[in-house]
Backbone as CSV, one residue per row, in Angstrom:
resi,resn,N_x,N_y,N_z,CA_x,CA_y,CA_z,C_x,C_y,C_z
1,MET,25.063,-14.322,11.977,24.248,-15.510,11.830,24.797,-16.367,10.695
2,GLU,24.600,-17.636,10.828,25.003,-18.580,9.791,24.008,-18.527,8.629
3,THR,24.451,-18.965,7.477,23.600,-18.966,6.289,22.309,-19.742,6.525
4,GLU,22.406,-20.884,7.182,21.219,-21.705,7.456,20.204,-20.940,8.308
5,ASP,20.693,-20.222,9.312,19.804,-19.422,10.162,19.166,-18.281,9.377
6,LEU,19.947,-17.649,8.508,19.413,-16.567,7.681,18.338,-17.082,6.723
7,LEU,18.527,-18.281,6.196,17.510,-18.873,5.319,16.213,-19.127,6.082
8,LYS,16.315,-19.581,7.325,15.124,-19.781,8.158,14.419,-18.448,8.397
9,CYS,15.194,-17.415,8.676,14.618,-16.073,8.877,13.907,-15.602,7.613
10,SER,14.524,-15.829,6.477,13.928,-15.432,5.202,12.598,-16.146,4.972
11,LYS,12.536,-17.422,5.307,11.287,-18.184,5.153,10.192,-17.632,6.061
12,ILE,10.555,-17.258,7.272,9.583,-16.696,8.220,9.022,-15.381,7.687
13,ILE,9.911,-14.520,7.195,9.472,-13.229,6.650,8.595,-13.449,5.416
14,SER,9.000,-14.351,4.535,8.213,-14.638,3.327,6.826,-15.154,3.676
15,LEU,6.745,-16.043,4.657,5.448,-16.571,5.071,4.565,-15.458,5.619
16,PHE,5.133,-14.585,6.437,4.369,-13.464,6.984,3.792,-12.613,5.851
17,CYS,4.613,-12.296,4.871,4.154,-11.468,3.744,3.058,-12.174,2.958
18,ARG,3.243,-13.457,2.676,2.223,-14.193,1.924,0.916,-14.279,2.695
19,LEU,0.987,-14.535,3.995,-0.229,-14.645,4.798,-1.013,-13.339,4.808
20,ASN,-0.314,-12.228,4.835,-0.997,-10.936,4.885,-1.443,-10.464,3.504
21,VAL,-0.588,-10.570,2.517,-0.879,-10.010,1.197,-1.839,-10.884,0.392
22,ASN,-1.697,-12.185,0.466,-2.468,-13.069,-0.408,-3.804,-13.516,0.164
23,ARG,-4.183,-13.006,1.300,-5.462,-13.439,1.864,-6.606,-12.803,1.083
24,LYS,-7.655,-13.550,0.953,-8.827,-13.070,0.220,-9.747,-12.359,1.201
25,ILE,-10.069,-11.113,0.907,-10.940,-10.363,1.819,-12.203,-9.874,1.132
26,GLY,-12.427,-10.326,-0.080,-13.685,-10.022,-0.747,-13.818,-8.614,-1.294
27,ILE,-12.712,-8.000,-1.683,-12.804,-6.690,-2.329,-12.353,-6.839,-3.783
28,PRO,-12.875,-6.008,-4.671,-12.634,-6.195,-6.108,-11.329,-5.604,-6.641
29,ILE,-10.406,-5.236,-5.756,-9.130,-4.687,-6.220,-7.983,-5.360,-5.479
30,SER,-6.786,-5.256,-6.048,-5.596,-5.859,-5.447,-5.120,-5.035,-4.253
31,SER,-4.193,-5.607,-3.504,-3.663,-4.890,-2.340,-2.910,-3.624,-2.756
32,VAL,-2.225,-3.660,-3.899,-1.509,-2.469,-4.380,-2.507,-1.389,-4.793
33,GLU,-3.582,-1.801,-5.460,-4.620,-0.837,-5.835,-5.249,-0.226,-4.582
34,MET,-5.473,-1.065,-3.572,-6.063,-0.577,-2.326,-5.125,0.410,-1.631
35,GLU,-3.838,0.089,-1.618,-2.857,0.992,-1.008,-2.830,2.332,-1.740
36,MET,-2.869,2.297,-3.072,-2.843,3.529,-3.852,-4.123,4.332,-3.640
37,LEU,-5.247,3.668,-3.624,-6.524,4.344,-3.405,-6.536,5.018,-2.033
38,THR,-6.023,4.327,-1.033,-5.948,4.883,0.320,-5.021,6.091,0.360
39,LEU,-3.888,5.987,-0.331,-2.934,7.104,-0.392,-3.591,8.334,-1.008
40,ILE,-4.296,8.143,-2.108,-4.962,9.268,-2.782,-6.020,9.876,-1.872
41,TYR,-6.784,9.034,-1.222,-7.856,9.504,-0.342,-7.308,10.305,0.843
42,ASN,-6.212,9.825,1.434,-5.666,10.454,2.643,-4.729,11.627,2.374
43,ALA,-4.397,11.874,1.119,-3.448,12.942,0.787,-4.007,14.308,1.159
44,GLU,-3.148,15.128,1.725,-3.541,16.492,2.083,-3.505,17.414,0.869
45,ASN,-2.667,17.076,-0.102,-2.539,17.875,-1.321,-2.872,17.007,-2.526
46,GLU,-2.883,17.630,-3.696,-3.137,16.893,-4.925,-2.031,15.861,-5.152
47,VAL,-2.413,14.726,-5.733,-1.484,13.616,-5.913,-1.303,13.329,-7.402
48,THR,-0.045,13.242,-7.821,0.276,12.874,-9.199,0.840,11.452,-9.211
49,PRO,0.840,10.806,-10.373,1.455,9.479,-10.457,2.933,9.482,-10.042
50,LEU,3.657,10.546,-10.353,5.059,10.627,-9.947,5.185,10.636,-8.426
51,MET,4.318,11.378,-7.753,4.332,11.393,-6.283,4.056,9.991,-5.737
52,ILE,3.085,9.314,-6.336,2.748,7.955,-5.902,3.948,7.035,-6.076
53,SER,4.636,7.175,-7.203,5.821,6.367,-7.474,6.855,6.522,-6.366
54,LYS,7.076,7.747,-5.948,8.062,8.014,-4.897,7.585,7.530,-3.531
55,ILE,6.337,7.804,-3.195,5.810,7.440,-1.878,5.713,5.924,-1.716
56,MET,5.225,5.249,-2.754,5.031,3.804,-2.665,6.273,3.014,-3.068
57,ASN,7.304,3.733,-3.499,8.556,3.104,-3.910,8.326,2.104,-5.060
58,LEU,7.553,2.555,-6.052,7.250,1.747,-7.231,7.794,2.440,-8.471
59,LYS,8.123,1.658,-9.474,8.572,2.237,-10.738,7.377,2.836,-11.475
60,LYS,7.663,3.851,-12.280,6.592,4.566,-12.988,5.701,3.658,-13.846
61,PRO,6.257,2.679,-14.581,5.370,1.802,-15.359,4.400,1.002,-14.474
62,SER,4.857,0.597,-13.306,3.974,-0.121,-12.377,2.852,0.783,-11.899
63,VAL,3.201,2.019,-11.558,2.191,2.985,-11.115,1.188,3.228,-12.236
64,SER,1.675,3.376,-13.461,0.779,3.616,-14.601,-0.233,2.493,-14.761
65,GLY,0.213,1.258,-14.608,-0.686,0.116,-14.735,-1.762,0.101,-13.667
66,VAL,-1.369,0.401,-12.433,-2.332,0.422,-11.331,-3.307,1.581,-11.506
67,VAL,-2.794,2.740,-11.899,-3.654,3.907,-12.129,-4.677,3.590,-13.218
68,GLU,-4.237,2.991,-14.316,-5.156,2.647,-15.410,-6.249,1.697,-14.929
69,SER,-5.867,0.747,-14.102,-6.853,-0.192,-13.563,-7.882,0.526,-12.692
70,LEU,-7.415,1.425,-11.830,-8.328,2.183,-10.966,-9.224,3.115,-11.781
71,LEU,-8.686,3.678,-12.855,-9.491,4.532,-13.738,-10.588,3.717,-14.428
72,LYS,-10.217,2.552,-14.954,-11.189,1.696,-15.649,-12.314,1.258,-14.716
73,LYS,-11.967,1.033,-13.455,-12.968,0.585,-12.477,-13.741,1.751,-11.865
74,ASN,-13.389,2.966,-12.305,-14.046,4.194,-11.842,-13.871,4.455,-10.339
75,TYR,-12.704,4.097,-9.796,-12.403,4.395,-8.394,-11.645,5.716,-8.256
76,VAL,-10.992,6.134,-9.341,-10.317,7.436,-9.373,-10.614,8.092,-10.713
77,GLN,-10.354,9.387,-10.771,-10.454,10.118,-12.037,-9.267,11.069,-12.136
78,LYS,-8.979,11.465,-13.357,-7.891,12.409,-13.610,-8.437,13.822,-13.590
79,GLU,-7.638,14.731,-13.032,-7.923,16.166,-13.116,-6.688,16.840,-13.677
80,GLN,-6.868,17.578,-14.741,-5.761,18.253,-15.413,-5.105,19.271,-14.491
81,ASN,-3.782,19.312,-14.506,-3.020,20.326,-13.790,-3.099,21.610,-14.614
82,CYS,-3.707,22.646,-14.059,-3.886,23.889,-14.826,-2.559,24.604,-15.087
83,ASN,-1.516,24.304,-14.303,-0.208,24.930,-14.508,0.657,24.183,-15.521
84,ASP,0.374,22.892,-15.703,1.160,22.070,-16.617,0.215,21.089,-17.307
85,LYS,-0.124,21.360,-18.546,-1.118,20.559,-19.277,-0.660,19.115,-19.507
86,ARG,0.632,18.843,-19.339,1.129,17.476,-19.500,0.894,16.635,-18.255
87,SER,0.600,17.287,-17.155,0.466,16.610,-15.866,-0.995,16.562,-15.423
88,TYR,-1.286,15.581,-14.577,-2.637,15.483,-14.027,-2.586,14.990,-12.589
89,TYR,-3.642,15.258,-11.881,-3.801,14.797,-10.507,-4.787,13.642,-10.492
90,LEU,-4.677,12.808,-9.486,-5.633,11.726,-9.297,-6.546,12.071,-8.137
91,VAL,-7.829,11.902,-8.358,-8.840,12.227,-7.354,-9.728,11.002,-7.173
92,ILE,-10.018,10.675,-5.943,-10.880,9.525,-5.668,-12.331,9.874,-6.002
93,THR,-13.042,8.926,-6.577,-14.451,9.130,-6.927,-15.334,8.694,-5.753
94,GLU,-16.619,8.965,-5.869,-17.567,8.507,-4.840,-17.541,6.985,-4.743
95,LYS,-17.433,6.320,-5.885,-17.359,4.856,-5.892,-16.113,4.387,-5.136
96,GLY,-15.005,5.094,-5.326,-13.770,4.773,-4.608,-13.909,4.981,-3.112
97,LYS,-14.560,6.076,-2.729,-14.789,6.351,-1.303,-15.665,5.278,-0.670
98,GLU,-16.691,4.844,-1.398,-17.576,3.796,-0.883,-16.819,2.488,-0.693
99,LEU,-15.940,2.171,-1.650,-15.139,0.953,-1.527,-14.235,1.023,-0.303
100,LEU,-13.560,2.154,-0.123,-12.684,2.307,1.041,-13.455,2.150,2.341
101,LYS,-14.608,2.754,2.399,-15.417,2.680,3.617,-15.813,1.240,3.921
102,SER,-16.273,0.520,2.914,-16.730,-0.850,3.139,-15.577,-1.828,3.358
103,ALA,-14.423,-1.554,2.755,-13.302,-2.486,2.835,-12.362,-2.224,4.000
104,ASN,-12.457,-1.072,4.619,-11.489,-0.690,5.641,-11.364,-1.722,6.754
105,ASP,-12.468,-2.122,7.338,-12.408,-3.096,8.427,-11.871,-4.439,7.951
106,LEU,-12.318,-4.884,6.779,-11.831,-6.150,6.236,-10.338,-6.086,5.940
107,TYR,-9.920,-4.997,5.324,-8.527,-4.848,4.913,-7.582,-4.786,6.115
108,LEU,-8.053,-4.179,7.187,-7.205,-4.019,8.371,-7.383,-5.130,9.402
109,SER,-8.198,-6.123,9.105,-8.490,-7.153,10.096,-7.237,-7.892,10.563
110,ALA,-6.302,-8.165,9.664,-5.067,-8.844,10.063,-4.257,-7.977,11.019
111,ILE,-4.236,-6.682,10.787,-3.496,-5.770,11.661,-4.161,-5.697,13.029
112,TYR,-5.495,-5.615,13.034,-6.223,-5.624,14.311,-5.924,-6.903,15.089
113,THR,-5.905,-8.031,14.388,-5.637,-9.319,15.033,-4.235,-9.349,15.617
114,LEU,-3.260,-8.865,14.863,-1.888,-8.822,15.381,-1.799,-7.971,16.640
115,GLU,-2.417,-6.804,16.612,-2.370,-5.926,17.781,-3.013,-6.604,18.986
116,LYS,-4.132,-7.226,18.773,-4.854,-7.889,19.868,-4.047,-9.058,20.436
117,GLU,-3.526,-9.913,19.569,-2.838,-11.126,20.016,-1.434,-10.856,20.560
118,LEU,-0.733,-9.891,19.979,0.609,-9.562,20.462,0.574,-8.701,21.717
119,GLY,-0.470,-7.924,21.860,-0.517,-6.924,22.924,0.017,-5.610,22.389
120,ARG,-0.425,-4.527,22.982,-0.099,-3.186,22.479,1.407,-2.938,22.390
121,ASP,2.140,-3.219,23.466,3.581,-2.920,23.487,4.351,-3.728,22.445
122,ALA,4.075,-5.032,22.377,4.769,-5.880,21.406,4.397,-5.478,19.980
123,PHE,3.138,-5.106,19.782,2.688,-4.684,18.455,3.406,-3.406,18.023
124,VAL,3.476,-2.424,18.905,4.164,-1.162,18.589,5.635,-1.433,18.289
125,SER,6.262,-2.283,19.081,7.659,-2.637,18.854,7.834,-3.323,17.494
126,PHE,6.914,-4.225,17.171,6.936,-4.921,15.881,6.843,-3.926,14.725
127,ILE,5.913,-2.996,14.814,5.726,-2.001,13.749,6.955,-1.105,13.626
128,GLU,7.517,-0.688,14.753,8.731,0.139,14.713,9.883,-0.619,14.054
129,THR,10.018,-1.901,14.379,11.069,-2.721,13.783,10.841,-2.892,12.283
130,MET,9.590,-3.133,11.892,9.273,-3.261,10.465,9.574,-1.954,9.728
131,ASN,9.263,-0.835,10.353,9.530,0.472,9.749,11.031,0.676,9.550
132,LYS,11.825,0.329,10.558,13.289,0.433,10.431,13.790,-0.479,9.314
133,ALA,13.259,-1.708,9.272,13.670,-2.658,8.236,13.325,-2.122,6.846
134,ASN,12.147,-1.537,6.695,11.755,-0.947,5.409,12.710,0.166,5.007
135,ASP,13.082,1.018,5.957,14.024,2.106,5.667,15.372,1.554,5.212
136,ILE,15.847,0.516,5.890,17.129,-0.103,5.531,17.056,-0.683,4.122
137,LEU,15.974,-1.391,3.823,15.841,-2.008,2.502,15.658,-0.975,1.400
138,LYS,15.005,0.140,1.697,14.885,1.219,0.704,16.264,1.753,0.344
139,GLU,17.099,1.959,1.351,18.463,2.449,1.105,19.277,1.410,0.341
140,PHE,19.088,0.151,0.698,19.807,-0.942,0.051,19.481,-1.019,-1.438
141,ARG,18.225,-0.723,-1.799,17.776,-0.800,-3.195,18.300,0.340,-4.053
142,LYS,18.762,1.432,-3.444,19.224,2.597,-4.221,20.485,2.294,-4.985
């Protein structure tokens, strides 16, 4: 592709991200906080900030800031690791669970709309393509 075409593609991708991420849905936390809260809630095992850093592909200082915000808002709490006193796990609080329950439909409304308007097959293809693109960009960032 020519540079001009690539710039148009970049604008399309940027607009898609802004439309999804910057929309106001009436919840008291940011999209990153919501993603982290959801990750903690859905985890099968105990979750540490280091695990979150790796899973969400965020630097440790960024994770620390989001964790502190969630702690201050009482959506998560720390539980000491009994095997390593320097480490702790993050556990969702009842307040955090209530927020997830009430925000789930609002937070996923854009995804529901995409699935409905694109149709099931096109939506699945879109998600698979986005997943491949994310994998490529993760490798590129290393």
